[in-house]
C-alpha positions as CSV (number, residue, x, y, z in Angstrom):
1,M,34.7,56.5,-28.5
2,S,32.8,53.5,-27.3
3,S,31.3,53.7,-23.8
4,W,31.8,50.7,-21.5
5,V,28.9,49.7,-19.4
6,K,29.7,48.2,-16.1
7,S,27.6,45.1,-15.4
8,P,27.0,43.6,-12.0
9,P,28.8,40.3,-11.2
10,P,27.0,37.1,-11.9
11,R,25.0,35.6,-9.0
12,F,25.0,31.9,-8.5
13,A,22.7,29.7,-6.6
14,G,23.5,29.6,-3.0
15,H,25.5,32.9,-3.1
16,H,24.5,35.4,-0.6
17,P,26.7,38.5,-0.7
18,H,25.2,40.0,2.4
19,Y,26.3,37.1,4.6
20,S,29.8,37.1,6.0
21,Q,32.2,34.2,5.2
22,H,32.1,33.1,8.9
23,H,28.3,33.1,8.9
24,H,28.2,31.2,5.6
25,T,30.6,28.5,6.9
26,T,28.6,28.1,10.1
27,S,25.4,27.9,8.2
28,S,26.8,25.4,5.7
29,G,28.2,23.3,8.5
30,Q,24.9,23.3,10.3
31,T,23.1,22.4,7.2
32,S,25.5,19.5,6.4
33,N,25.3,18.3,9.9
34,S,21.5,18.3,9.9
35,L,21.4,16.5,6.6
36,N,23.9,13.9,7.8
37,S,21.9,13.4,11.0
38,S,18.7,12.8,9.0
39,I,20.3,10.0,6.8
40,V,19.8,6.6,8.3
41,P,21.9,3.8,6.7
42,V,19.9,0.8,5.4
43,Q,21.3,-2.6,6.3
44,P,21.3,-5.5,3.8
45,G,18.1,-7.4,3.9
46,E,15.9,-4.5,4.9
47,I,13.4,-2.8,2.6
48,G,15.1,-0.2,0.4
49,F,18.5,-1.9,0.2
50,D,19.6,-1.3,-3.4
51,G,22.8,-3.5,-3.5
52,K,23.2,-7.2,-4.2
53,M,22.4,-9.6,-1.5
54,L,25.6,-11.1,-0.1
55,R,25.5,-14.9,-0.4
56,K,27.8,-17.1,1.6
57,A,30.2,-19.0,-0.6
58,M,29.4,-22.6,-0.6
59,A,32.1,-25.2,-1.2
60,R,30.8,-28.1,-3.3
61,K,32.3,-31.5,-2.9
62,T,33.7,-32.7,-6.3
63,V,34.4,-36.3,-7.2
64,D,36.8,-36.1,-10.1
65,Y,37.2,-39.4,-11.9
66,N,39.6,-38.1,-14.6
67,P,42.9,-38.9,-12.7
68,S,41.9,-42.6,-12.3
69,I,41.1,-42.8,-16.0
70,I,44.5,-41.2,-16.9
71,R,46.2,-43.6,-14.5
72,H,44.5,-46.6,-16.2
73,L,45.6,-45.4,-19.6
74,E,49.2,-45.0,-18.5
75,N,49.2,-48.5,-16.9
76,S,47.7,-50.1,-20.0
77,I,51.0,-49.3,-21.8
78,W,52.9,-52.0,-19.8
79,Q,50.1,-54.1,-18.3
80,R,49.4,-56.9,-20.9
81,N,47.0,-58.9,-18.8
82,L,45.2,-58.9,-15.4
83,T,48.1,-60.4,-13.6
84,D,50.3,-57.4,-14.3
85,G,48.1,-55.1,-12.2
86,R,49.2,-53.9,-8.8
87,S,47.2,-54.5,-5.7
88,L,46.0,-51.4,-3.8
89,Q,46.5,-51.3,-0.1
90,P,44.1,-49.5,2.3
91,D,46.3,-46.5,2.8
92,V,46.1,-42.9,1.8
93,L,49.5,-43.3,-0.1
94,Y,47.8,-45.5,-2.7
95,I,45.1,-42.9,-3.7
96,P,47.1,-41.7,-6.7
97,H,47.1,-45.3,-8.0
98,L,43.4,-45.7,-8.1
99,V,41.9,-46.9,-11.4
100,P,38.3,-47.2,-12.6
101,P,36.3,-50.3,-11.5
102,H,36.3,-51.8,-15.0
103,A,40.1,-52.1,-14.8
104,L,39.8,-54.4,-11.7
105,L,37.8,-57.2,-13.3
106,S,40.0,-59.8,-11.4
107,N,38.6,-58.5,-8.1
108,P,34.8,-57.9,-8.4
109,V,34.5,-56.6,-4.8
110,N,36.0,-53.3,-6.0
111,C,32.7,-52.6,-7.8
112,V,30.7,-52.6,-4.6
113,M,29.8,-49.0,-3.7
114,T,30.0,-48.6,0.1
115,K,30.4,-44.9,0.5
116,F,27.4,-42.5,0.3
117,I,28.4,-39.2,-1.5
118,R,25.5,-36.8,-1.2
119,P,21.8,-36.4,-2.2
120,A,20.6,-34.0,-4.9
121,T,17.1,-32.5,-4.8
122,N,15.3,-30.8,-7.6
123,K,13.5,-27.5,-7.1
124,V,10.1,-29.2,-7.4
125,R,10.1,-32.3,-5.3
126,C,8.6,-35.2,-7.3
127,P,9.3,-38.9,-8.0
128,I,12.1,-39.8,-10.4
129,F,11.3,-42.8,-12.5
130,C,14.3,-43.1,-14.8
131,V,18.0,-41.9,-14.9
132,C,20.8,-42.4,-17.4
133,W,24.3,-40.9,-17.9
134,T,25.2,-39.0,-21.0
135,P,27.6,-40.9,-23.4
136,D,30.6,-38.8,-22.2
137,G,29.9,-39.7,-18.6
138,R,29.9,-36.1,-17.4
139,R,26.2,-35.4,-16.8
140,L,23.2,-37.3,-15.5
141,I,19.8,-37.0,-17.0
142,T,16.7,-37.8,-14.8
143,G,13.1,-38.2,-15.9
144,A,10.5,-36.9,-13.4
145,S,6.8,-37.6,-12.8
146,S,6.2,-34.0,-13.9
147,G,7.5,-34.8,-17.4
148,E,10.7,-32.7,-16.9
149,F,14.3,-33.6,-17.8
150,T,16.9,-32.4,-15.3
151,L,20.5,-32.3,-16.3
152,W,22.9,-32.8,-13.4
153,N,26.6,-32.3,-13.2
154,G,28.4,-35.5,-12.6
155,L,31.3,-33.9,-10.7
156,T,29.7,-31.4,-8.4
157,F,26.2,-32.9,-8.2
158,N,24.3,-29.7,-9.0
159,F,21.7,-29.3,-11.6
160,E,22.5,-27.4,-14.8
161,T,19.2,-27.1,-16.7
162,I,15.6,-28.2,-16.5
163,L,13.6,-29.0,-19.7
164,Q,9.9,-29.8,-20.0
165,A,10.2,-32.9,-22.2
166,H,6.8,-34.7,-21.9
167,D,3.3,-33.8,-20.9
168,S,3.1,-36.8,-18.5
169,A,5.5,-38.7,-16.4
170,V,8.7,-39.9,-18.0
171,R,8.8,-43.7,-17.5
172,A,11.8,-44.9,-19.7
173,M,15.0,-43.5,-21.0
174,I,17.9,-45.0,-23.0
175,W,20.7,-44.1,-25.4
176,S,21.3,-45.7,-28.8
177,N,24.3,-47.8,-29.5
178,N,26.0,-45.1,-31.5
179,E,25.5,-42.7,-28.6
180,Q,23.9,-40.1,-30.9
181,W,20.2,-40.5,-30.0
182,M,18.2,-40.8,-26.8
183,L,14.8,-42.4,-26.6
184,T,12.2,-41.6,-23.9
185,G,8.8,-42.9,-23.2
186,D,6.1,-41.4,-21.0
187,H,3.0,-42.5,-19.1
188,N,0.6,-41.7,-22.1
189,G,2.5,-44.0,-24.5
190,F,4.4,-41.4,-26.4
191,V,8.0,-42.1,-27.5
192,K,10.4,-39.2,-28.4
193,Y,13.7,-39.1,-30.1
194,W,16.3,-36.6,-28.8
195,Q,19.7,-35.5,-30.0
196,S,22.7,-35.2,-27.7
197,N,22.0,-31.4,-27.3
198,M,18.5,-32.2,-26.0
199,N,16.8,-31.2,-29.2
200,N,13.6,-33.2,-29.9
201,V,13.4,-34.4,-33.5
202,K,10.5,-36.9,-33.6
203,V,7.6,-37.9,-31.4
204,Y,4.8,-40.5,-32.0
205,Q,2.4,-42.5,-29.9
206,A,3.6,-46.0,-29.7
207,H,1.1,-47.4,-27.2
208,N,-2.1,-46.4,-25.4
209,D,-0.7,-47.6,-22.1
210,P,2.5,-46.3,-20.3
211,V,5.8,-47.1,-21.9
212,R,8.0,-48.6,-19.1
213,G,10.9,-50.0,-21.2
214,L,12.9,-49.1,-24.3
215,T,15.7,-51.0,-26.1
């Protein structure tokens, strides 16, 4: 016959068999209360805050020109000449009938910009010597005195990317007639060829003096 040996029950951490259940509960409660009283919550912005900083949502003013272009394309179906166009009245009800300025050649005063929208400032404040729109008209490219290109969104007026294009100030900027190449000239006389994705493909020194115009 095999003899069975009785082994003592396992003892876990924190298990004190000599303490009563009431004493254990009281002791645990006192310990938890003392721990909770020693924990001080850290507010956002203080040293030791491990969460993401809460940023206030900022509503950007958007100037969307797509509805006016769509309206112009729809009107071009039945408008054969300039006399078929409708006259807009200074009323809010005529806002859906707005068309681009080039569709109002019979009234050149519509091309006068009288309302200021908003300014846009780069991270590094420096003079801007040249600006031009992308061929699709959605973004604006600026050339700064630091030699950087800044790509701005044409709808919300916020910058999308910054590129160090030249070693000196960018003085001239123009797109080719086929809208596939962009040429830039800097203060040291260098001319660079760029693709539409801002990829530099060629650079050469055209002059010893600053390049102030391209065509």
